[in-house]
C-alpha positions in Angstrom: 366.1 8.5 65.7 363.9 10.9 63.8 365.8 13.9 65.1 369.1 12.3 64.0 367.8 11.7 60.5 366.4 15.3 60.3 369.7 16.8 61.5 371.8 14.7 59.2 369.6 15.7 56.2 369.8 19.4 57.1 373.6 19.2 57.4 374.0 17.4 54.1 371.6 19.8 52.3 373.6 22.8 53.6 376.8 21.3 52.2 375.1 20.8 48.8 373.9 24.4 48.8 377.4 25.7 49.4 379.1 23.4 46.9 381.2 25.3 44.5 382.0 24.4 40.9 384.6 25.7 38.5 383.2 27.3 35.3 385.2 28.2 32.2 383.5 31.3 30.8 384.2 32.7 27.3 382.8 36.1 26.3 382.5 36.8 22.6 381.2 39.5 20.2 377.9 38.2 18.7 378.6 39.8 15.4 382.0 38.3 14.5 382.8 35.8 17.3 385.9 37.7 18.4 386.8 37.4 22.1 385.9 40.4 24.3 389.0 41.3 26.3 388.5 42.8 29.8 384.7 42.1 30.1 383.6 42.2 33.8 381.9 39.2 35.2 380.3 39.6 38.6 379.3 36.6 40.7 376.0 37.6 42.3 376.3 35.8 45.6 379.8 37.0 46.5 380.0 40.3 44.6 383.4 39.2 43.2 384.3 40.7 39.9 386.6 39.0 37.4 387.9 40.2 34.0 388.3 38.2 30.9 391.8 37.5 29.5 393.3 38.3 26.1 391.5 35.2 24.8 388.1 36.4 26.3 388.2 33.6 28.9 388.0 33.5 32.7 387.6 30.6 35.1 385.3 31.3 38.0 384.4 29.3 41.2 380.7 29.6 42.0 377.7 27.7 43.3 375.6 26.0 40.6 372.6 28.0 42.0 374.4 31.3 41.4 374.1 33.8 38.6 376.6 36.0 36.7 376.3 39.6 35.5 378.5 40.3 32.4 379.3 43.9 31.3 381.5 45.6 28.7 381.4 49.1 27.4 379.5 49.3 24.1 377.6 46.1 24.7 374.3 45.2 26.3 374.6 43.7 29.8 373.9 40.0 30.2 372.7 38.1 33.2 373.3 34.3 33.2 371.9 31.8 35.7 374.3 28.9 36.4 371.4 26.5 37.1 371.6 23.6 34.6 374.7 25.1 32.9 377.6 23.0 31.7 381.0 23.9 33.1 382.0 25.5 29.8 379.9 28.6 29.1 380.1 30.7 25.9 378.4 34.1 26.2 377.7 36.2 23.0 377.5 39.9 23.8 375.2 42.1 21.6 376.5 45.5 20.8 374.4 48.4 22.1 372.8 50.5 19.4 374.6 53.8 18.8 372.7 56.8 19.8 372.8 59.7 17.4 372.6 63.2 18.8 370.9 65.7 16.6 371.1 69.5 17.0 367.8 71.4 17.0 367.2 73.4 13.9 367.6 77.2 14.3 364.5 79.2 14.0 364.6 81.7 11.1 363.3 85.1 11.9 
């Protein structure tokens, strides 16, 4: 009987670990709230990469224990854990500081 209970609990826990949930993700510019079109969202466990739409949205299917890596040129990368997240996630992306290249001064002879 003990073995049956143990096997049943192991099987049920494996189903829970592999449970997938739909998440509606919106990626926005933190400065003005505008949607970021074409941001890449990578699901860590599967390696699948999705792009945001014209409205800055994408719907993903992932495990609640998974995490996301969000990237867009000119913005700092974000990593988001899906643990304890609602199914509607809004992600504000911070712009990367612009680097200014300076020329070295010429030596005067």
